[in-house]
N, CA and C of each residue as an Amber inpcrd file, in Angstrom:
protein
   276
  24.5480000  10.7050000  22.0180000  23.3540000   9.8700000  22.0270000
  22.1240000  10.6600000  21.5860000  22.0820000  11.9280000  21.9950000
  20.9350000  12.7480000  21.6090000  20.9000000  12.9850000  20.1020000
  22.0440000  13.1840000  19.5150000  22.1000000  13.4170000  18.0680000
  21.6320000  12.1720000  17.3160000  22.0960000  11.0180000  17.7350000
  21.6840000   9.7650000  17.0920000  20.1870000   9.5390000  17.2570000
  19.6570000   9.8210000  18.4440000  18.2210000   9.6560000  18.6900000
  17.4140000  10.6120000  17.8080000  17.9000000  11.8460000  17.6730000
  17.2020000  12.8290000  16.8330000  17.1930000  12.3900000  15.3760000
  18.3250000  11.9090000  14.8800000  18.3980000  11.4290000  13.5020000
  17.4740000  10.2280000  13.2780000  17.3830000   9.3540000  14.2600000
  16.4980000   8.1940000  14.1760000  15.0370000   8.6410000  14.1020000
  14.6660000   9.6070000  14.9180000  13.2930000  10.1230000  14.9160000
  12.9640000  10.7730000  13.5710000  13.8970000  11.5410000  13.0360000
  13.6580000  12.1790000  11.7390000  13.4730000  11.1410000  10.6360000
  14.2570000  10.0660000  10.6680000  14.1130000   8.9950000   9.6790000
  12.7590000   8.3010000   9.8260000  12.3300000   8.0510000  11.0620000
  11.0320000   7.4190000  11.2940000   9.8920000   8.2980000  10.7890000
   9.9940000   9.6140000  11.0100000   8.9630000  10.5310000  10.5240000
   8.9160000  10.5640000   8.9990000  10.0720000  10.5400000   8.3600000
  10.1430000  10.5260000   6.8990000   9.4990000   9.2500000   6.3500000
   9.8140000   8.1140000   6.9690000   9.2380000   6.8400000   6.5390000
   7.7290000   6.8360000   6.7310000   7.2630000   7.3430000   7.8610000
   5.8300000   7.3850000   8.1500000   5.0960000   8.2560000   7.1300000
   5.6850000   9.4020000   6.7870000   5.0730000  10.3050000   5.8100000
   4.9790000   9.6130000   4.4400000   6.0300000   8.8790000   4.0650000
   6.0030000   8.1620000   2.7880000   4.9380000   7.0640000   2.8030000
   4.7620000   6.4010000   3.9430000   3.7390000   5.3520000   4.0570000
   2.3490000   5.9130000   3.8420000   2.1090000   7.1000000   4.3830000
   0.7720000   7.6790000   4.3110000   0.4040000   8.1560000   2.9100000
   1.3560000   8.1430000   1.9760000   1.0390000   8.4700000   0.5840000
   0.2720000   7.3250000  -0.0750000   0.3020000   6.1550000   0.5380000
  -0.3740000   4.9740000   0.0060000  -1.4560000   4.5330000   0.9830000
  -2.4830000   3.8930000   0.4430000  -3.5620000   3.3570000   1.2780000
  -3.6100000   1.8540000   1.1100000  -4.1110000   1.1950000   2.1260000
  -4.2910000  -0.2500000   2.0370000  -5.2490000  -0.5290000   0.8840000
  -4.8820000  -1.4700000   0.0390000  -5.6750000  -1.7920000  -1.1410000
  -5.1390000  -1.1680000  -2.4160000  -4.1900000  -0.2300000  -2.2990000
  -3.5960000   0.3800000  -3.4860000  -2.7940000  -0.6470000  -4.2710000
  -2.8390000  -0.5320000  -5.6020000  -1.9920000  -1.3610000  -6.4620000
  -0.6650000  -0.6420000  -6.5960000   0.4100000  -1.3300000  -6.2840000
   1.7390000  -0.7380000  -6.2890000   2.7070000  -1.6340000  -7.0460000
   3.8390000  -1.0540000  -7.4260000   4.9050000  -1.8400000  -8.0400000
   6.2170000  -1.4420000  -7.3860000   7.1850000  -2.3420000  -7.4560000
   8.5130000  -2.0840000  -6.9070000   9.4970000  -3.0040000  -7.5990000
  10.7600000  -2.5930000  -7.6030000  11.8150000  -3.3970000  -8.2130000
  12.4540000  -4.2520000  -7.1300000  12.4970000  -5.5640000  -7.3700000
  13.1240000  -6.4970000  -6.4270000  14.3620000  -7.0910000  -7.0860000
  15.4520000  -7.0780000  -6.3700000  16.7020000  -7.6060000  -6.8940000
  16.5410000  -9.0780000  -7.2800000  16.8660000  -9.3920000  -8.5170000
  16.7640000 -10.7610000  -8.9980000  15.3780000 -11.1780000  -9.4400000
  14.3770000 -10.3270000  -9.2340000  12.9980000 -10.6660000  -9.5970000
  12.3990000  -9.6800000 -10.5930000  13.0900000  -8.5940000 -10.8690000
  12.5570000  -7.5740000 -11.7710000  11.5180000  -6.7160000 -11.0630000
  10.6390000  -6.1290000 -11.8380000   9.5820000  -5.2810000 -11.2880000
   8.3900000  -6.1550000 -10.9240000   7.9420000  -6.0410000  -9.6800000
   6.8020000  -6.8090000  -9.1910000   5.6250000  -5.8690000  -8.9460000
   4.4320000  -6.3590000  -9.1880000   3.2070000  -5.5940000  -8.9830000
   2.3310000  -6.3480000  -7.9970000   1.6890000  -5.6060000  -7.1070000
   0.8220000  -6.2460000  -6.1330000  -0.0710000  -5.2500000  -5.4310000
  -0.6560000  -5.7020000  -4.3270000  -1.5890000  -4.8960000  -3.5500000
  -1.0300000  -4.6730000  -2.1580000  -1.0480000  -3.4190000  -1.7120000
  -0.5970000  -3.0910000  -0.3590000  -1.6510000  -3.6060000   0.6220000
  -1.2400000  -4.4260000   1.5950000  -2.2090000  -5.0210000   2.5080000
  -2.0000000  -4.6380000   3.9640000  -0.8140000  -4.0910000   4.3180000
  -0.5760000  -3.8110000   5.7290000   0.5470000  -2.7920000   5.8950000
   0.3780000  -1.9170000   6.8880000   1.4510000  -1.0200000   7.3120000
   2.2350000  -1.7200000   8.4090000   3.5520000  -1.7120000   8.3170000
   4.4120000  -2.2100000   9.3790000   5.1120000  -1.0050000  10.0040000
   5.9810000  -1.2380000  10.9640000   6.6440000  -0.1250000  11.6290000
   7.5380000   0.6580000  10.6680000   8.3390000  -0.0300000   9.8630000
   9.2630000   0.6410000   8.9530000   9.0150000   0.3150000   7.4900000
   8.0540000  -0.5320000   7.2010000   7.8030000  -0.9610000   5.8310000
   6.3140000  -1.2070000   5.6510000   5.9570000  -1.6340000   4.4560000
   4.5840000  -2.0480000   4.1800000   4.6270000  -3.4670000   3.6400000
   3.5260000  -4.1950000   3.7860000   3.4410000  -5.5480000   3.2560000
   2.6600000  -5.5030000   1.9570000   3.2380000  -6.1120000   0.9240000
   2.6250000  -6.1580000  -0.3970000   2.4580000  -7.6230000  -0.7880000
   1.2600000  -7.9810000  -1.2330000   1.0040000  -9.3050000  -1.8010000
   1.0740000  -9.1510000  -3.3140000   2.0010000  -9.8590000  -3.9410000
   2.1880000  -9.7320000  -5.3870000   1.1300000 -10.5250000  -6.1440000
   1.0690000 -10.2870000  -7.4420000   0.1070000 -10.9880000  -8.2930000
   0.3520000 -12.4900000  -8.2990000   1.5930000 -12.9080000  -8.0250000
   1.9140000 -14.3400000  -7.9970000   1.6890000 -14.9450000  -6.6120000
   1.2280000 -14.1400000  -5.6520000   0.9200000 -14.6410000  -4.3210000
   2.0370000 -14.4920000  -3.3190000   3.1410000 -13.8860000  -3.7030000
   4.2520000 -13.6830000  -2.7730000   3.9790000 -12.5530000  -1.8060000
   4.5390000 -12.6520000  -0.6130000   4.3850000 -11.6140000   0.4180000
   5.7340000 -10.9310000   0.5840000   5.7560000  -9.6200000   0.3880000
   6.9910000  -8.8490000   0.4630000   6.8330000  -7.7140000   1.4700000
   7.8830000  -7.4740000   2.2430000   7.9610000  -6.3110000   3.1290000
   8.8490000  -5.3020000   2.4110000   8.2620000  -4.1550000   2.0500000
   8.9420000  -3.1990000   1.1870000   8.9850000  -1.8340000   1.8600000
  10.1310000  -1.1570000   1.7520000  10.2400000   0.2180000   2.2410000
   9.3470000   1.1090000   1.3820000   8.6000000   2.0180000   1.9840000
   7.6810000   2.8650000   1.2140000   8.3890000   3.7130000   0.1600000
   9.6430000   4.0280000   0.3690000  10.3680000   4.8440000  -0.6060000
  10.5980000   4.1030000  -1.9200000  10.4490000   2.7750000  -1.9320000
  10.6750000   1.9790000  -3.1360000   9.3920000   1.7220000  -3.9250000
   8.2520000   2.1240000  -3.3940000   6.9670000   1.8370000  -4.0310000
   6.5960000   2.8820000  -5.0700000   5.8770000   2.4220000  -6.0940000
   5.2920000   3.2960000  -7.1040000   3.8340000   2.8870000  -7.2640000
   2.9480000   3.8700000  -7.3210000   1.5270000   3.5860000  -7.4800000
   1.2580000   3.1610000  -8.9180000   0.4700000   2.1110000  -9.0840000
   0.0740000   1.6320000 -10.4090000  -1.2610000   2.2470000 -10.7660000
  -1.4530000   2.5090000 -12.0440000  -2.7540000   3.0060000 -12.4720000
  -3.7360000   1.8430000 -12.4590000  -4.9700000   2.1240000 -12.0740000
  -6.0050000   1.0980000 -12.0000000  -6.6720000   1.0050000 -13.3600000
  -6.7390000  -0.1940000 -13.8820000  -7.4060000  -0.4140000 -15.1660000
  -8.9030000  -0.4940000 -14.9430000  -9.6850000  -0.0190000 -15.9180000
 -11.1490000  -0.0130000 -15.7750000 -11.7250000  -1.4110000 -15.6750000
 -11.1220000  -2.3830000 -16.3490000 -11.6720000  -3.7320000 -16.3350000
 -11.0230000  -4.6090000 -15.2700000 -10.3330000  -3.9920000 -14.3060000
  -9.6740000  -4.7510000 -13.2440000 -10.7390000  -5.3220000 -12.3180000
 -10.7720000  -6.6270000 -12.1730000 -11.8240000  -7.2770000 -11.3890000
 -11.4500000  -7.4460000  -9.9210000 -10.2870000  -6.9150000  -9.5010000
  -9.8760000  -7.0570000  -8.1060000 -10.7710000  -6.2560000  -7.1650000
 -11.2790000  -5.1310000  -7.6460000 -12.0550000  -4.2420000  -6.7880000
 -13.4170000  -4.0290000  -7.4150000 -14.4580000  -4.2470000  -6.6300000
 -15.8170000  -4.0260000  -7.0960000 -16.3110000  -2.7490000  -6.4450000
 -16.5200000  -1.7000000  -7.2370000 -16.8900000  -0.3990000  -6.7000000
 -18.3620000  -0.0730000  -6.9090000 -19.2110000  -1.0650000  -7.0400000
 -20.6310000  -0.8230000  -7.2450000 -21.2740000  -0.3480000  -5.9480000
 -22.1790000   0.5780000  -6.0820000 -22.9190000   1.0890000  -4.9380000
 -24.1600000   0.2350000  -4.7370000 -24.3650000  -0.2260000  -3.5220000
 -25.5280000  -1.0510000  -3.2120000 -26.6270000  -0.1460000  -2.6710000
 -27.7600000  -0.1950000  -3.2940000 -28.8910000   0.6160000  -2.8400000
 -29.9150000  -0.3010000  -2.1750000 -30.4070000   0.1290000  -1.0510000
 -31.4240000  -0.6310000  -0.3230000 -32.7970000  -0.0460000  -0.6230000
 -33.7890000  -0.8980000  -0.7690000 -35.1430000  -0.3760000  -1.0290000
 -35.6160000   0.4740000   0.1570000 -36.3660000   1.4750000  -0.1700000
 -36.8930000   2.3370000   0.8920000 -37.8970000   1.5570000   1.7290000
 -37.8600000   1.7900000   3.0060000 -38.7760000   1.1090000   3.9230000
 -40.0560000   1.9400000   4.0200000 -41.1890000   1.2940000   3.8010000
 -42.4900000   1.9600000   3.8550000 -42.8240000   2.2830000   5.3070000
 -42.9740000   3.5610000   5.6290000 -43.2340000   3.9640000   6.9960000
 -44.7090000   4.2470000   7.2340000 -45.5890000   3.8710000   6.3380000
 -47.0180000   4.1810000   6.4220000 -47.7300000   3.1990000   7.1870000
């Protein structure tokens, strides 16, 4: 029982380490049987997998070992990275 528990813990640590290579909001791709390669956005960490919302609106629970990071295109309108500046407050 101890050996099985140790192997389970090692697998959980490996999965957790793979999950931390990705951040919520990352664009990722993965191969789904019968669906080809799907691309989407990572939206949630689960205990053993991550949740990805695909470009077609599908929700998939995917093992982190199956994910590949997608390069972000400059004209991608999904993320707005503009810095908002607030006017200085007059303290006089």
